[in-house]
C-alpha positions in Angstrom: 16.2 -12.5 -34.4 14.2 -12.3 -37.6 10.7 -11.0 -37.5 8.9 -14.2 -38.5 10.6 -16.1 -35.7 8.3 -14.2 -33.3 5.0 -15.2 -34.8 4.8 -18.6 -33.1 5.0 -17.0 -29.7 2.0 -14.7 -30.3 -0.9 -17.1 -31.0 -2.0 -17.5 -27.4 -1.1 -16.3 -23.9 1.8 -18.0 -22.1 0.5 -20.9 -19.9 2.5 -21.1 -16.6 2.1 -24.9 -16.7 4.0 -25.1 -19.9 7.1 -23.3 -18.7 10.1 -25.6 -18.2 11.5 -25.4 -14.6 13.0 -28.9 -14.4 16.5 -27.5 -15.1 16.4 -25.7 -11.8 16.8 -28.9 -9.8 20.2 -29.9 -8.2 22.3 -32.7 -9.7 24.2 -35.4 -7.6 27.6 -34.2 -9.0 29.3 -31.3 -10.7 29.4 -31.7 -14.5 32.1 -34.3 -14.9 33.1 -33.0 -18.4 34.4 -29.8 -16.6 35.5 -31.0 -13.2 38.1 -33.6 -12.3 38.5 -34.2 -8.6 36.8 -30.9 -7.9 39.3 -29.0 -10.1 38.5 -27.4 -13.5 39.8 -29.4 -16.4 43.1 -27.8 -17.3 42.5 -27.6 -21.1 39.1 -26.0 -20.5 40.6 -23.5 -18.1 43.3 -22.5 -20.7 40.7 -22.0 -23.4 38.4 -20.0 -21.2 41.2 -17.8 -20.0 42.4 -17.2 -23.5 38.8 -16.2 -24.6 38.6 -13.7 -21.7 42.1 -12.3 -22.3 41.5 -11.7 -26.1 38.2 -10.1 -25.4 39.8 -7.8 -22.8 42.5 -6.8 -25.2 39.9 -5.9 -27.9 38.5 -3.3 -25.5 41.8 -1.3 -25.9 41.6 0.2 -22.4 44.2 2.2 -20.6 47.3 0.0 -20.0 47.0 0.7 -16.3 43.8 -1.3 -16.1 44.6 -5.0 -15.6 42.5 -8.1 -15.2 42.0 -8.8 -11.5 40.7 -12.2 -12.1 38.7 -14.4 -14.5 36.1 -16.5 -12.8 33.8 -19.3 -13.8 30.5 -19.0 -12.0 26.8 -19.8 -12.4 25.2 -23.2 -12.7 28.2 -25.0 -14.2 30.2 -24.1 -11.1 27.5 -25.7 -8.9 25.2 -28.7 -8.6 22.3 -27.0 -10.4 23.7 -27.3 -13.9 21.5 -28.6 -16.8 21.6 -29.0 -20.5 20.3 -25.4 -20.7 23.3 -24.0 -18.8 25.7 -21.4 -20.2 29.4 -21.1 -19.3 29.3 -17.9 -17.2 32.7 -16.4 -17.7 33.3 -13.2 -15.7 36.2 -10.8 -16.2 36.9 -8.9 -13.0 38.3 -5.4 -13.2 39.2 -2.7 -10.7 36.5 -0.1 -11.6 38.2 2.4 -9.2 40.9 2.9 -11.9 38.3 4.0 -14.5 37.8 7.7 -15.0 34.0 7.4 -15.4 32.9 4.0 -14.0 29.2 4.5 -14.8 29.8 5.5 -18.4 32.4 2.7 -18.9 30.1 0.1 -17.3 27.5 0.9 -20.0 30.2 0.5 -22.6 31.3 -2.9 -21.1 27.7 -4.0 -21.1 27.3 -3.1 -24.8 30.6 -4.7 -25.8 29.9 -8.0 -24.0 26.3 -8.1 -25.3 27.6 -7.6 -28.9 30.3 -10.3 -28.3 27.7 -12.8 -26.9 25.4 -12.2 -29.9 28.1 -12.5 -32.4 29.9 -15.6 -31.1 28.7 -19.1 -30.3 31.7 -20.9 -28.7 30.7 -24.3 -27.4 32.7 -26.2 -24.9 31.4 -29.7 -24.2 28.1 -28.5 -25.7 27.7 -25.5 -23.5 27.9 -21.9 -24.9 30.3 -19.3 -23.5 28.7 -16.1 -22.1 31.1 -13.3 -21.3 30.5 -10.6 -18.6 32.6 -7.8 -17.1 32.2 -7.3 -13.4 33.7 -4.9 -10.8 36.1 -6.8 -8.6 34.4 -5.2 -5.5 30.8 -5.9 -6.6 28.9 -8.4 -4.5 28.5 -11.7 -6.4 25.7 -14.1 -5.5 26.5 -17.6 -6.6 26.7 -21.1 -5.2 30.1 -21.6 -6.7 32.9 -19.4 -7.9 36.1 -20.7 -9.4 39.2 -18.5 -10.2 40.5 -19.6 -13.6 43.4 -17.2 -13.3 44.6 -18.8 -10.0 43.1 -22.3 -10.7 41.3 -22.6 -7.4 37.9 -22.3 -5.8 37.0 -19.0 -4.3 33.7 -20.4 -3.2 33.3 -24.1 -3.4 29.7 -25.3 -4.0 27.9 -27.8 -1.7 24.6 -29.6 -2.0 21.8 -28.7 0.4 18.1 -29.1 0.8 16.2 -26.4 -0.9 12.5 -25.8 -1.3 11.6 -24.1 -4.5 8.3 -22.4 -5.0 7.8 -23.6 -8.5 4.2 -22.3 -8.7 5.3 -18.7 -8.0 8.3 -19.0 -10.4 6.0 -20.2 -13.2 3.4 -17.6 -12.7 5.8 -14.7 -12.4 7.8 -15.9 -15.4 4.6 -16.3 -17.5 3.6 -12.8 -16.7 6.9 -11.3 -17.8 6.9 -13.5 -20.9 3.4 -12.1 -21.8 4.7 -8.6 -21.3 7.5 -9.3 -23.7 5.1 -10.6 -26.3 2.8 -7.6 -25.8 5.7 -5.2 -26.5 6.2 -7.1 -29.7 2.6 -6.3 -30.6 3.5 -2.6 -30.4 6.6 -3.3 -32.6 4.5 -5.3 -35.1 2.0 -2.3 -35.3 4.9 0.0 -36.3 5.1 1.7 -32.9 8.9 1.4 -32.8 9.7 4.2 -30.4 7.1 3.0 -27.9 8.4 -0.6 -28.3 12.0 0.6 -27.7 10.9 2.6 -24.6 8.9 -0.3 -23.2 11.6 -2.9 -23.8 14.3 -0.8 -22.2 12.1 -0.2 -19.2 11.2 -3.9 -18.9 14.9 -5.0 -19.2 15.9 -2.7 -16.4 12.9 -3.9 -14.3 14.0 -7.5 -14.7 17.6 -6.6 -13.7 16.4 -4.8 -10.6 13.9 -7.6 -9.8 16.6 -10.2 -9.9 19.1 -8.1 -8.0 16.6 -7.5 -5.2 15.9 -11.3 -4.9 19.6 -12.1 -4.8 20.2 -9.6 -2.0 17.2 -10.7 0.0 17.0 -14.5 -0.4 20.1 -15.5 -2.5 20.5 -17.8 -5.5 17.3 -19.7 -4.9 15.1 -16.7 -4.5 11.9 -16.6 -6.7 13.3 -13.6 -8.5 16.5 -15.2 -9.5 14.8 -18.4 -10.6 12.4 -16.4 -12.7 15.3 -14.7 -14.4 16.8 -18.2 -15.1 13.5 -19.4 -16.5 13.3 -16.4 -18.8 16.9 -17.0 -20.0 16.6 -20.7 -20.4 13.3 -20.3 -22.4 15.0 -17.7 -24.7 12.8 -14.8 -23.5 15.7 -12.6 -22.4 17.2 -13.1 -25.9 13.8 -12.2 -27.4 13.7 -9.0 -25.3 17.2 -8.1 -26.2 16.5 -8.7 -29.9 13.4 -6.6 -29.7 15.3 -3.7 -28.2 17.7 -3.7 -31.1 15.1 -4.2 -33.8 12.8 -1.4 -32.5 15.8 1.0 -32.2 16.9 0.2 -35.8 13.4 0.7 -37.1 12.8 3.9 -35.2 16.0 5.4 -36.7 15.5 4.2 -40.3 14.1 6.3 -43.1 12.2 4.5 -45.9 13.4 5.1 -49.4 11.2 6.6 -52.1 12.0 4.0 -54.8 
């Protein structure tokens, strides 16, 4: 993200009432561009599996490590999809076959992040987002579809849910303001501090979301706050800030 693109976000504090939470509501049907009689459109399934397979091959892992499954999850595999949804494409691997799972997990996170920043593949107007996940890791979602086996692992259903929109807005606004404050540090040339703060906040957001999912599930305030940050581009801003502050902190200005 270019520097001047941040300026419009810094003129005044984030107003909770201005935050878009409409996209959190459930729809009457699954997205009909993707689902035909509750099965994933075969052409879309083939394209998504091809994307996942080519990315996996680019990692050049030990030949003994195979794809356990490729799943479609997130809002487009449920009734709470919206125009702001991404195609959450997860590649499941058996982490027990990795020599150093923790180190390799960081490598996977970096590679998927780079891929997601570099590519913008749109299917029916929705952008593909790649993730790598341990096949034994608990996955909290309303719907999970195996693209590899062409079947539902967890079929979504509609249900009555009461969302605490006020709490979601306020918490999201607070985190957005913190992200903007970190940019103030960056703008003042405090690059190492900005990098440290942005790393810490990203980890805090991840733990915050994980705790909400484990406690109250997909409609927890914590998970919905995460979705609001993502759908209002603040996770992208934080990610861009981490990269920019690192690059600046490691740069040496020329003398001419």
